[in-house]
C-alpha positions as CSV (number, residue, x, y, z in Angstrom):
1,M,80.2,93.1,81.7
2,N,79.1,96.5,81.6
3,A,81.8,99.4,81.6
4,V,81.6,102.0,84.4
5,T,83.6,104.6,82.3
6,E,86.4,105.3,79.9
7,A,88.1,108.3,80.5
8,H,91.7,109.4,79.2
9,H,92.5,111.2,82.6
10,T,90.8,108.6,85.0
11,I,93.1,107.4,87.7
12,A,92.0,104.2,89.5
13,I,93.2,103.9,93.1
14,I,92.7,100.3,94.3
15,G,92.4,100.2,97.8
16,G,90.8,102.7,100.3
17,G,92.7,102.8,103.3
18,V,95.0,105.5,104.6
19,A,97.4,105.1,101.6
20,G,94.4,105.3,99.2
21,A,92.6,108.2,100.7
22,L,95.7,110.2,101.0
23,T,96.8,109.5,97.3
24,A,93.2,110.6,96.3
25,Y,93.8,113.8,98.3
26,Q,97.2,114.5,96.9
27,L,95.8,113.8,93.3
28,I,92.9,116.3,93.6
29,T,95.1,119.1,95.3
30,K,97.8,118.8,92.9
31,A,95.7,118.7,90.0
32,D,93.8,121.8,91.2
33,A,97.0,123.6,91.6
34,A,98.2,122.5,88.1
35,H,94.8,123.4,86.6
36,T,94.7,119.8,85.2
37,G,91.3,117.9,85.0
38,I,91.4,114.4,86.3
39,R,88.9,111.7,87.4
40,V,89.6,109.8,90.6
41,V,88.3,106.4,91.2
42,V,88.9,104.6,94.3
43,I,87.9,100.9,94.5
44,D,87.3,99.4,97.9
45,P,84.4,97.5,99.3
46,R,84.4,99.2,102.6
47,P,81.7,101.8,103.1
48,L,84.1,104.3,104.7
49,L,87.5,105.2,103.1
50,G,90.6,106.4,104.9
51,L,90.5,103.8,107.9
52,G,92.2,100.9,106.7
53,L,93.0,98.0,109.0
54,A,95.1,99.5,111.5
55,F,93.1,102.8,112.2
56,S,89.7,101.1,112.1
57,T,90.3,99.3,115.3
58,P,87.5,99.7,117.7
59,S,90.0,99.8,120.7
60,M,91.0,103.0,122.3
61,R,93.7,101.2,123.8
62,H,95.5,100.9,120.5
63,L,97.9,103.6,120.3
64,L,99.9,104.9,117.6
65,N,103.6,103.9,117.9
66,V,104.8,107.4,116.5
67,P,104.5,110.6,118.7
68,T,101.8,113.2,117.7
69,A,104.3,115.8,116.4
70,K,105.8,113.2,113.9
71,I,102.9,111.7,112.2
72,S,101.1,114.4,110.2
73,A,99.3,112.9,107.2
74,L,100.8,116.0,104.9
75,P,104.4,115.9,104.4
76,C,104.5,119.6,103.9
77,D,102.8,120.5,107.1
78,P,104.6,118.5,109.8
79,D,102.3,120.0,112.8
80,H,99.1,119.4,110.8
81,F,98.0,116.2,113.2
82,L,99.1,118.1,116.4
83,R,97.0,121.1,115.4
84,W,94.0,118.7,114.5
85,V,94.2,117.0,117.8
86,H,94.2,120.2,119.7
87,A,91.1,121.3,117.7
88,N,89.2,118.0,117.7
89,Y,90.2,115.7,120.4
90,D,92.7,116.9,123.1
91,P,93.5,120.5,123.5
92,E,96.2,119.6,126.0
93,A,98.2,117.0,123.9
94,K,101.9,117.5,123.8
95,P,104.2,116.7,120.9
96,F,105.3,113.6,122.5
97,S,101.8,112.3,123.3
98,F,100.5,109.0,121.7
99,M,97.2,109.2,120.4
100,P,94.7,106.3,119.8
101,R,95.0,104.8,116.3
102,A,91.1,105.3,116.0
103,I,91.6,109.1,116.6
104,F,94.3,109.0,113.6
105,G,91.6,107.2,111.5
106,R,89.2,110.1,112.1
107,Y,91.9,112.6,111.2
108,V,92.6,111.0,107.9
109,R,88.9,110.7,107.2
110,S,88.7,114.5,107.8
111,I,91.4,115.1,105.3
112,Y,89.7,112.9,102.7
113,A,86.4,114.6,103.4
114,E,87.8,117.7,101.8
115,V,87.8,116.0,98.3
116,E,85.5,113.3,99.0
117,S,82.9,114.8,96.8
118,R,85.0,114.7,93.9
119,V,86.2,111.2,94.2
120,Q,84.1,108.3,92.8
121,H,83.9,105.3,95.3
122,I,83.2,102.0,93.8
123,A,82.3,99.6,96.7
124,A,83.5,96.6,95.0
125,T,86.9,94.6,94.9
126,A,89.4,94.8,91.9
127,I,89.8,91.3,90.8
128,D,91.9,91.7,87.4
129,L,93.7,94.3,85.5
130,H,94.7,94.2,81.9
131,K,96.4,96.4,79.5
132,T,94.4,97.5,76.7
133,S,97.0,99.6,75.0
134,D,100.2,101.5,75.8
135,S,98.4,104.3,77.6
136,A,95.2,102.6,79.0
137,F,94.0,99.3,80.9
138,T,90.9,97.8,82.1
139,I,90.1,96.8,85.6
140,A,87.7,94.0,86.3
141,L,85.7,94.4,89.5
142,S,83.9,92.0,91.7
143,N,80.3,93.4,91.0
144,G,80.7,92.4,87.4
145,A,81.6,95.9,86.1
146,T,84.7,97.1,84.4
147,L,86.7,100.3,85.0
148,H,88.8,101.8,81.9
149,A,91.6,104.1,83.2
150,A,94.8,105.5,82.2
151,N,96.6,105.3,85.7
152,A,96.5,103.0,88.4
153,V,97.8,103.1,92.0
154,L,97.8,100.0,93.8
155,A,97.3,100.9,97.5
156,T,96.2,97.3,98.8
157,G,97.7,97.5,102.1
158,N,98.8,94.3,104.0
159,F,97.5,90.9,103.3
160,D,96.7,88.2,105.7
161,P,99.7,86.2,107.2
162,P,100.6,83.0,105.7
163,M,99.2,79.7,107.5
164,L,101.5,78.5,110.2
165,P,102.7,75.0,109.3
166,N,101.6,71.6,110.9
167,I,98.0,72.9,111.9
168,E,95.5,70.0,112.2
169,Q,92.5,71.0,110.3
170,R,90.2,70.2,113.1
171,A,91.7,72.9,115.1
172,V,90.9,75.3,112.6
173,D,87.5,74.0,112.1
174,E,86.7,74.1,115.8
175,G,88.2,77.7,116.1
176,L,90.9,76.7,118.4
177,Y,93.4,78.4,115.7
178,R,93.0,81.7,114.3
179,N,95.1,82.6,111.4
180,N,94.4,86.3,111.2
181,A,94.6,88.4,114.4
182,W,92.5,91.0,112.9
183,A,89.6,88.9,111.7
184,P,86.3,89.9,113.4
185,N,85.7,86.4,114.7
186,T,89.2,86.2,116.4
187,F,88.0,86.5,120.0
188,D,84.6,84.8,119.5
189,H,83.4,82.2,122.0
190,L,86.7,82.5,124.1
191,P,86.2,82.1,127.9
192,S,87.6,84.8,130.0
193,D,89.8,82.3,132.0
194,A,91.0,80.3,129.1
195,P,94.8,80.2,128.4
196,V,95.8,81.7,125.0
197,T,98.9,81.4,123.0
198,L,100.2,84.1,120.7
199,I,102.6,83.2,117.8
200,G,105.0,86.2,117.8
201,T,106.1,89.0,120.0
202,G,105.7,91.9,117.6
203,L,103.4,94.8,117.7
204,T,100.4,92.7,116.5
205,A,100.9,90.2,119.5
206,V,100.7,93.4,121.7
207,D,97.6,94.6,120.2
208,V,96.1,91.2,120.6
209,L,97.0,91.2,124.3
210,L,95.4,94.7,124.8
211,R,92.2,93.6,123.2
212,L,91.9,90.5,125.2
213,R,92.3,92.5,128.5
214,E,89.7,95.0,127.3
215,L,87.2,92.2,126.6
216,G,87.7,91.0,130.0
217,H,90.0,88.1,129.5
218,H,92.1,87.6,132.5
219,A,94.0,84.2,132.1
220,A,97.6,83.7,131.3
221,V,98.8,84.6,127.9
222,T,101.9,83.1,126.3
223,C,103.9,84.4,123.6
224,V,106.0,82.0,121.5
225,S,108.9,83.7,119.5
226,R,112.2,82.8,118.3
227,H,113.9,85.8,119.8
228,G,111.7,86.2,122.7
229,S,111.7,90.1,122.5
230,F,109.0,92.8,122.5
231,S,109.5,96.1,120.8
232,A,111.5,98.5,122.7
233,R,109.9,101.6,124.6
234,H,109.7,105.1,123.3
235,I,111.5,107.6,125.3
236,E,111.6,111.4,124.3
237,T,115.2,111.8,123.0
238,P,116.7,115.1,121.6
239,P,117.5,114.6,117.9
240,P,121.3,114.2,116.8
241,A,122.7,116.7,114.7
242,A,123.5,114.3,111.9
243,P,123.0,110.8,110.7
244,V,125.4,108.4,112.4
245,I,125.7,106.3,109.1
246,D,127.0,108.8,106.4
247,A,128.3,108.6,102.9
248,N,131.9,107.5,104.1
249,T,130.6,104.2,105.9
250,P,131.4,101.1,103.9
251,R,128.3,99.6,102.5
252,T,128.2,96.4,104.4
253,A,125.7,95.4,107.1
254,L,128.4,95.0,109.6
255,S,130.0,98.4,108.9
256,Y,126.4,100.1,109.4
257,L,126.1,98.2,112.8
258,R,129.6,99.3,113.8
259,A,128.8,103.0,113.0
260,I,125.6,102.7,115.3
261,R,127.6,101.0,118.2
262,A,130.4,103.8,117.9
263,A,127.8,106.4,118.2
264,I,126.2,104.8,121.2
265,A,129.7,104.3,122.8
266,S,130.4,107.9,122.4
267,G,127.6,108.7,124.6
268,M,124.6,109.1,122.1
269,P,121.5,107.6,123.4
270,W,120.7,104.6,121.3
271,R,117.3,105.9,120.2
272,A,118.8,109.2,118.9
273,A,121.4,106.9,117.0
274,I,118.6,105.1,115.4
275,D,116.4,108.2,114.7
276,S,119.4,109.9,113.2
277,I,119.0,107.7,110.0
278,R,115.1,107.9,110.0
279,T,115.0,109.8,106.7
280,T,118.0,108.0,105.0
281,T,117.2,104.4,105.7
282,N,115.9,103.5,102.4
283,D,119.1,105.2,101.0
284,L,121.3,103.0,103.1
285,W,119.4,100.0,102.3
286,L,119.6,100.7,98.5
287,A,123.2,101.3,98.8
288,L,124.0,97.8,100.2
289,P,124.9,95.1,97.5
290,R,122.1,92.2,97.4
291,D,124.3,89.8,99.4
292,E,124.6,92.5,102.1
293,Q,120.8,93.1,102.2
294,R,120.3,89.2,102.6
295,R,122.9,89.4,105.4
296,F,121.1,92.1,107.3
297,R,117.9,90.5,106.9
298,R,119.2,87.1,108.3
299,H,121.1,88.7,111.2
300,L,119.8,92.1,112.0
301,L,116.2,92.5,110.8
302,H,114.6,91.5,114.0
303,R,116.8,93.6,116.1
304,W,116.0,96.6,113.7
305,Y,112.4,96.0,114.2
306,I,112.7,95.8,117.9
307,V,114.5,99.3,118.0
308,R,112.9,101.0,115.0
309,H,109.3,100.1,115.7
310,R,108.9,101.0,119.3
311,M,105.9,101.0,121.7
312,A,104.2,104.0,123.2
313,P,105.2,104.3,126.8
314,Q,101.7,103.5,128.1
315,I,101.7,100.4,126.2
316,A,105.3,99.5,127.3
317,D,104.0,100.0,130.9
318,V,101.1,97.4,130.3
319,V,103.7,94.8,128.9
320,E,106.2,95.2,131.6
321,A,103.4,94.9,134.3
322,E,102.0,91.7,132.8
323,L,105.4,90.3,132.5
324,A,106.1,91.1,136.2
325,A,102.9,89.5,137.3
326,G,103.4,86.4,135.3
327,T,100.1,86.9,133.3
328,L,102.1,87.3,130.2
329,I,104.6,84.5,129.6
330,V,107.3,84.6,126.7
331,R,108.6,81.1,125.5
332,E,111.8,81.6,123.4
333,G,111.6,79.0,120.5
334,S,109.7,78.5,117.2
335,F,106.3,77.1,116.4
336,A,106.2,73.5,115.6
337,G,102.8,72.5,115.1
338,L,99.2,72.5,116.5
339,T,96.8,69.6,117.2
340,V,93.5,69.1,119.1
341,N,93.8,67.9,122.6
342,G,90.2,67.4,123.5
343,N,87.8,69.3,125.8
344,N,88.1,72.4,123.3
345,M,91.8,72.6,123.9
346,A,94.7,72.7,121.6
347,K,98.2,71.3,122.0
348,V,100.9,73.6,120.8
349,G,104.2,72.4,120.0
350,I,107.2,74.7,120.6
351,R,110.7,73.9,119.1
352,I,113.4,74.8,121.6
353,H,117.1,74.0,121.9
354,H,116.8,70.5,123.4
355,G,113.6,69.3,121.4
356,I,110.0,70.1,121.2
357,E,108.0,71.1,124.3
358,T,104.2,71.2,124.5
359,Q,101.5,73.3,126.2
360,T,97.7,73.6,126.0
361,A,95.6,76.6,125.0
362,A,92.0,77.2,124.2
363,R,93.0,79.6,121.4
364,V,96.1,80.1,119.5
365,I,96.5,83.3,117.2
366,N,99.0,83.9,114.6
367,C,100.6,87.3,115.3
368,T,103.4,86.8,112.9
369,G,102.4,89.8,110.8
370,P,101.2,90.1,107.2
371,S,102.5,88.1,104.2
372,A,105.3,89.7,102.1
373,S,105.1,86.8,99.6
374,Y,102.8,88.5,97.1
375,R,102.9,85.5,94.5
376,N,101.1,83.3,97.0
377,V,98.5,85.6,98.8
378,A,94.9,85.0,98.1
379,S,94.1,87.9,95.8
380,P,92.8,87.3,92.3
381,L,94.3,90.7,91.3
382,L,97.9,90.1,92.4
383,Q,97.9,86.4,90.9
384,S,96.7,87.8,87.6
385,L,99.4,90.6,87.7
386,F,102.1,88.1,88.5
387,A,100.9,85.7,85.8
388,Q,100.7,88.5,83.0
389,G,104.2,89.7,84.0
390,I,102.9,93.1,84.9
391,A,104.1,92.6,88.4
392,S,107.3,91.0,89.8
393,A,108.8,90.3,93.1
394,G,111.4,92.3,94.6
395,P,115.2,91.4,94.2
396,L,115.0,89.3,97.3
397,G,111.9,87.6,96.4
398,G,109.2,89.4,98.4
399,A,106.3,91.9,97.7
400,F,106.6,94.1,94.5
401,N,109.6,95.1,92.4
402,T,109.2,99.0,92.0
403,T,111.3,101.9,91.2
404,L,112.0,104.5,94.0
405,T,108.8,106.4,92.8
406,G,106.8,103.4,93.0
407,A,106.4,102.5,89.4
408,M,105.7,98.8,89.0
409,I,108.6,96.8,87.4
410,D,107.3,93.9,85.0
411,A,108.8,90.5,84.6
412,N,111.1,91.8,81.9
413,G,112.6,94.6,84.1
414,N,110.8,97.4,82.6
415,A,109.2,100.2,84.7
416,A,105.5,100.9,84.1
417,E,104.7,104.6,83.4
418,T,101.0,104.5,84.5
419,I,101.0,101.7,87.2
420,F,102.2,102.5,90.8
421,N,102.3,101.0,94.2
422,L,102.7,102.5,97.5
423,G,102.8,101.3,101.0
424,P,103.7,97.6,102.1
425,G,104.1,96.4,98.4
426,R,107.5,98.5,98.2
427,L,109.0,96.1,100.6
428,G,110.3,94.2,97.8
429,T,112.6,97.1,97.2
430,V,113.1,99.1,100.2
431,I,112.9,98.3,104.0
432,E,111.0,101.4,105.1
433,T,107.6,101.7,103.7
434,I,104.8,100.7,106.1
435,A,104.8,103.8,108.4
436,V,102.7,106.9,107.8
437,P,105.8,109.2,107.3
438,E,106.7,107.1,104.2
439,I,103.2,106.6,103.1
440,R,102.2,110.4,103.2
441,Q,105.5,111.0,101.1
442,Q,104.7,108.4,98.6
443,A,101.2,109.5,98.2
444,H,102.5,113.1,97.5
445,D,105.0,112.0,95.2
446,I,102.8,109.6,93.1
447,A,100.3,112.6,92.7
448,V,103.0,114.8,91.5
449,L,104.2,112.3,88.7
450,I,100.6,111.4,87.5
451,T,99.5,114.9,87.3
452,A,102.7,116.3,85.7
453,R,102.4,113.4,83.2
454,I,98.8,114.2,82.4
455,A,99.6,117.9,82.2
456,T,102.4,117.0,79.4
457,T,100.4,114.5,77.4
458,A,100.2,117.3,74.6
459,N,103.9,117.3,74.5
460,P,105.2,113.8,75.2
461,A,108.9,114.7,74.5
462,S,108.8,116.9,77.8
463,A,107.7,113.8,80.1
464,K,110.6,112.0,81.8
465,S,110.2,108.2,82.2
466,D,110.9,106.8,85.7
467,T,114.2,104.8,86.3
468,G,115.1,102.3,88.8
469,R,117.8,102.6,91.4
470,P,119.4,106.0,91.7
471,D,122.8,107.0,90.9
472,A,125.2,106.0,94.0
473,S,126.2,109.5,94.3
474,S,122.7,110.6,95.2
475,L,121.9,107.9,97.7
476,F,122.8,110.1,100.8
477,H,121.3,113.2,99.8
478,R,117.7,114.4,99.6
479,P,116.3,117.6,98.2
C-alpha cells in the first residue's frame, strides 16, 4: 500500500456529507483565525461533498422540517440561510417558510466552496483505522492507499436500516422487498397502479409517499406502524420566555412529562412547550439516571419524535389529504413477516391485538429509519474500531460512546484526544444530534478543539483533555 501523506497537522474527515463539509469549513476558518497551519483531508467516494443522503434527493417535494430562519449552517450567524435564500433562490421567502432539501444542499455546497480549494478530497472509502502512536494513526482506504493523520473526525452519517425479520429471500431476490428506502433502485419496475406497503410512519415513510406520487404512482399506499401516528404539523408559534423544564424539575421521565403537561394546561401551546427545551434537551437527557433514560425510551421516545420532528405544513396537507381520500392507509400493528404470494406480489404479515392479519403488495419498503446498532452495521471501518476497542457503544447500547464534545470513548472508558465523532453517532450519548442545529454546533466546537490543540502542541501543559459527563450543576446552563 502506498502512503498518501504523513503530516503532523493533517486532519482526516471521514465522510463528506453536510457534517463533513461543515467541519472542513470550520477547521479552515478557525485555523486561519488562529494563524495555525493545518491540512484537511475529506475521505468520501462521492464526487460532490456537502450534500449527504438527505440533501441529495432529486425531489423538490422533499422539504426541510425546520423553518428557513432556524436552519442556518453557521451557528454564529442565525440568518445566514435566510439571506442566502433571498439572494439565490426565493427573494420573497419568509422566516417561517420551508425550503426544499435540495436547495439546502446547494446552500451547504456554497459554504464549502469557500474552502474547497484548500481541502484535499480523496474519492474513496475509509475501511480501517489503526493508531501508530499516541499522537498519530493510519487510515486504510478502499483504493489501496493509506493516509497518515494526527486527528480524525468521523462524519459517517446514517447507516442502512437493519433487515426486517422473517423476510423470505425470494422476496428480496425478486425486488418485492426493499430494505433501504433511499437506494437508487427502490422504485424501479413498480407499476403505477400496484399496491405498496411501507413499514413505518416516520418522516422516511412520508418522503417515500411523496416520491411515489411524484413518479406517477396512484395506487393505495399502506403504512404499518405499532403506534399508527405520523409526525405532527409545524405551526408558527411564538417562543416561550423560558424552558418549561428547569433545574428544579426532578430528574425523572415522568417529572419531565408532567412539567410539559402543566405548561400546556396553563395555556401554553404544546409546540411552544416543546420548543422551549430545544436548546437544553441534551442537558436534560444527560441529567436523567440511566434507568430513567431507559424508561423514557421505552414509553415516551415515539411520542417525542412525533412532536419534536414535525412536518412542514405543505407536507402535512398532503398526508392529511391522502388519509381523507383513502389513498393512504394506516394499519396499527407490527411487521410480522413477508413471503412471495405469486404473480409478482408479496404477502405481508401484520401482528395486531388479536393475531396476525395479511395483505398483499407489489412492493414493501422498510421505512423504519437508520440502524443505531453500530456494532452490526456493514462497515469495515466500524467493525475494526469496535474490534480494536477504539470505539465503544453508548451506555444504552447504541451508536458510539462519546464525550459531550464528541471525543470517542474507548472500550476501557478513556476519551480520545484526537478522534472525534459528530452527527448520528452521538446518539449513543445524547438524544438530539441528527438535526442541522446540532450538527452545525458540533462542527464548530470540534474545529475549535482541534485547532486549539494544534496551536498548543509546542506547550502540551496548556492543553486541557476532554472529560465525559459534565458536572451536574452545569447541566441547565449554557454559555
